C-alpha atoms as one frame of an Amber mdcrd trajectory, in Angstrom:
protein
 -58.574 -49.308  89.924 -56.464 -46.248  89.193 -57.505 -42.833  90.509 -59.242
 -40.677  87.914 -59.630 -37.750  90.322 -57.194 -36.683  93.041 -58.012 -33.735
  95.308 -55.478 -32.531  97.869 -55.910 -29.925 100.628 -58.513 -27.979  98.643
 -59.754 -24.710 100.101 -62.775 -22.749  98.833 -63.507 -19.435 100.541 -66.302
 -16.903 100.111 -66.599 -13.324 101.277 -68.953 -12.964 104.237 -70.029 -10.118
 106.490 -67.282 -11.031 108.945 -64.566 -11.657 106.361 -63.699 -14.706 104.292
 -65.487 -17.929 105.188 -63.977 -21.291 104.285 -66.727 -23.427 102.751 -64.136
 -26.120 101.998 -61.278 -26.266 104.471 -58.433 -28.479 103.285 -60.402 -31.372
 101.770 -58.608 -34.334 100.183 -60.311 -37.024  98.121 -59.535 -39.742  95.556
 -62.107 -41.142  93.120 -61.188 -44.332  91.294 -61.930 -44.739  87.623 -65.347
 -46.352  87.146 -66.562 -46.055  90.730 -69.327 -44.077  92.411 -67.964 -42.006
  95.271 -70.673 -40.482  97.425 -69.947 -37.150  99.098 -72.361 -36.676 101.983
 -72.935 -34.180 104.761 -75.485 -31.898 106.324 -76.585 -28.710 104.574 -73.723
 -26.204 104.716 -71.021 -28.857 105.141 -69.275 -27.741 101.934 -70.033 -30.709
  99.682 -71.552 -28.691  96.816 -68.714 -26.134  96.978 -66.193 -28.974  96.769
 -67.950 -30.496  93.751 -68.106 -27.158  91.957 -64.463 -26.353  92.717 -63.422
 -29.704  91.235 -65.176 -28.682  88.006 -63.806 -25.109  88.206 -67.319 -23.693
  88.455 -66.099 -21.808  91.540 -62.470 -20.864  92.207 -60.336 -22.633  94.787
 -58.171 -20.513  97.078 -55.498 -23.214  97.426 -54.868 -26.924  97.099 -54.774
 -29.120  94.007 -57.163 -31.023  91.731 -55.763 -33.569  89.294 -58.011 -35.243
  86.725 -56.540 -38.130  84.756 -53.112 -36.774  85.704 -53.770 -33.175  84.568
 -53.619 -30.214  86.961 -57.176 -28.880  86.657 -56.426 -25.561  88.375 -53.691
 -24.846  85.834 -55.657 -25.693  82.691 -56.304 -23.040  80.045 -57.350 -22.786
  76.401 -57.876 -26.061  74.547 -56.829 -28.145  77.568 -59.531 -26.534  79.724
 -62.037 -27.027  76.919 -61.190 -30.764  76.805 -61.637 -31.008  80.572 -65.040
 -29.306  80.308 -66.063 -32.063  77.920 -64.653 -34.876  80.058 -66.248 -33.704
  83.319 -69.922 -32.751  83.415 -72.481 -31.916  86.115 -76.139 -32.674  86.802
 -77.694 -30.179  89.216 -80.416 -30.684  91.830 -83.146 -28.600  90.180 -83.484
 -29.392  86.456 -86.136 -26.724  85.938 -83.664 -24.059  87.074 -80.777 -25.484
  85.037 -82.703 -25.973  81.768 -83.393 -22.890  79.649 -87.232 -22.626  79.595
 -87.166 -20.958  76.161 -85.185 -23.716  74.445 -86.642 -26.902  73.051 -85.300
 -30.083  74.569 -83.473 -31.102  71.406 -81.616 -27.784  71.335 -80.718 -28.131
  75.033 -79.251 -31.604  74.561 -77.535 -30.700  71.264 -75.919 -27.512  72.618
 -72.800 -29.244  73.945 -72.406 -31.229  70.719 -72.445 -27.962  68.771 -70.088
 -26.124  71.138 -67.486 -28.891  70.944 -68.100 -29.491  67.213 -68.631 -33.201
  67.763 -70.947 -33.818  64.795 -72.548 -32.034  61.814 -76.152 -30.900  62.334
 -77.922 -33.947  60.862 -75.732 -36.371  62.791 -76.127 -34.277  65.948 -79.915
 -34.501  65.702 -79.693 -38.281  65.402 -77.414 -38.381  68.441 -79.920 -36.296
  70.388 -82.726 -38.720  69.471 -80.630 -41.695  70.630 -79.702 -39.944  73.876
 -83.312 -39.153  74.704 -84.246 -42.781  74.158 -81.237 -43.941  76.199 -82.462
 -41.976  79.235 -86.009 -43.270  78.898 -87.674 -40.509  76.873 -88.912 -40.466
  73.266 -87.085 -39.076  70.246 -90.066 -36.819  69.489 -89.675 -35.175  72.925
 -86.905 -33.116  71.319 -89.569 -30.694  70.053 -91.072 -29.988  73.477 -90.183
 -27.382  76.120 -88.913 -28.206  79.653 -92.093 -27.081  81.440 -94.064 -29.768
  79.589 -92.282 -32.534  81.518 -92.471 -33.911  85.056 -89.607 -33.405  87.501
 -88.221 -36.881  86.867 -88.423 -36.413  83.109 -86.639 -33.057  83.354 -83.835
 -34.722  85.304 -83.540 -37.285  82.516 -83.178 -34.393  80.058 -80.416 -32.929
  82.239 -78.645 -36.298  82.264 -78.950 -36.557  78.476 -77.477 -33.066  78.126
 -74.515 -34.049  80.318 -73.936 -37.257  78.334 -74.154 -35.531  74.942 -70.442
 -34.598  74.969 -69.435 -38.171  75.958 -67.868 -37.362  79.343 -65.951 -39.759
  81.548 -66.877 -38.167  84.875 -70.168 -36.798  86.241 -70.742 -34.739  89.364
 -74.309 -35.492  90.432 -75.182 -32.680  92.840 -78.259 -33.768  94.826 -79.530
 -35.034  91.470 -82.402 -37.092  92.936 -83.192 -35.256  96.176 -86.099 -33.242
  94.686 -87.826 -36.345  93.276 -90.438 -38.516  94.928 -89.421 -41.972  96.128
 -90.570 -43.963  93.093 -89.062 -41.573  90.534 -85.881 -41.363  92.601 -85.481
 -45.124  92.367 -86.047 -45.043  88.610 -83.408 -42.338  88.104 -80.918 -44.194
  90.321 -81.480 -47.348  88.261 -80.940 -45.296  85.090 -77.671 -43.889  86.444
 -76.443 -47.386  87.291 -77.354 -48.636  83.795 -75.598 -45.698  82.119 -72.511
 -46.196  84.259 -72.243 -49.853  83.277 -72.850 -49.135  79.588 -70.544 -46.124
  79.303 -67.868 -46.804  81.930 -68.694 -43.588  83.785 -67.236 -42.363  87.061
 -69.576 -40.569  89.478 -69.136 -38.133  92.330 -72.581 -38.404  93.910 -73.322
 -35.493  96.261 -76.168 -36.127  98.695 -77.399 -35.664 102.243 -79.610 -38.781
 102.293 -77.660 -41.921 103.165 -80.601 -44.133 102.185 -80.037 -43.021  98.586
 -76.267 -43.352  98.893 -76.502 -46.950 100.098 -78.218 -47.883  96.841 -75.640
 -46.466  94.421 -72.260 -45.703  96.017 -69.077 -47.771  96.062 -67.508 -45.613
  98.786 -68.682 -42.744 100.964 -66.813 -39.603 102.010 -68.397 -37.651 104.883
 -68.014 -33.865 105.106 -68.435 -31.689 108.169 -67.623 -27.977 108.402 -65.682
 -28.038 105.150 -63.538 -31.054 105.976 -63.743 -34.713 105.011 -63.924 -36.460
 108.372 -64.411 -40.049 107.193 -64.066 -42.083 103.999 -64.906 -45.766 103.780
 -66.499 -48.437 101.580 -70.271 -48.081 101.729 -71.037 -51.332 103.554 -68.272
 -50.653 106.083 -69.493 -47.140 106.836 -73.081 -48.295 107.293 -71.994 -51.136
 109.587 -69.605 -49.135 111.767 -69.526 -45.356 111.176 -66.442 -43.879 112.819
 -67.315 -40.171 112.826 -70.058 -38.354 114.671 -71.157 -36.774 111.394 -71.720
 -40.174 109.758 -73.513 -41.477 112.847 -75.872 -38.476 112.786 -76.641 -38.950
 109.084 -77.363 -42.638 109.607 -79.612 -41.851 112.565 -81.618 -39.507 110.344
 -82.593 -42.241 107.858 -86.375 -42.781 108.210 -87.335 -46.167 109.629 -90.780
 -47.526 108.858 -92.400 -49.594 111.615 -94.694 -52.274 110.192
């Protein structure tokens, strides 16, 4: 498979009390078209900052990001607008990322309207199909986000991301706030959508038990750097880095 995303020596720095702090410190990563790359690490390892810098939601201090051959850091105007459509994000907390004053149909249709992808009547039909595709009902378009459960709100967030027909999704701890049963349902949904739509995922997580279920490969971050990258089965069988070993040791084991 060809690389859809290529990240080289990326640095993301924030101002702190003691000067600039590197949240991402020279990270390099390739994501193949159609795969699920998991990006894992402890809290504060830099994985969310890396995901957001790839999408240009936060600025990078140096390094390069290429998406489908285009230099993401150099995009502007219509080219940046096309990238925004191609690469979408699903955040950890759907209640915080969904406008509580907007009806679900308006939330999902917003990207369609911004990118002028369909006239209003067609857009409403697309919204209805999207809601059904993620396991909700077409009539849910008239409801508000607070009327749904956490798992249902995450399905709304996924529908919103899919509305502009992206190729690439950054899933930033997208199931970590859900209970075990709902988490499994959302992971199954993501796998179904990937197969149906040919999507590529960057799946950010701290829980390797979740990663084992969905990821093709795993990249491990520690203190802003990627310290290990391997196929999922290989990493679980023989983790090379201390960071990966610690994450594996933290997976709950149930004694029967």
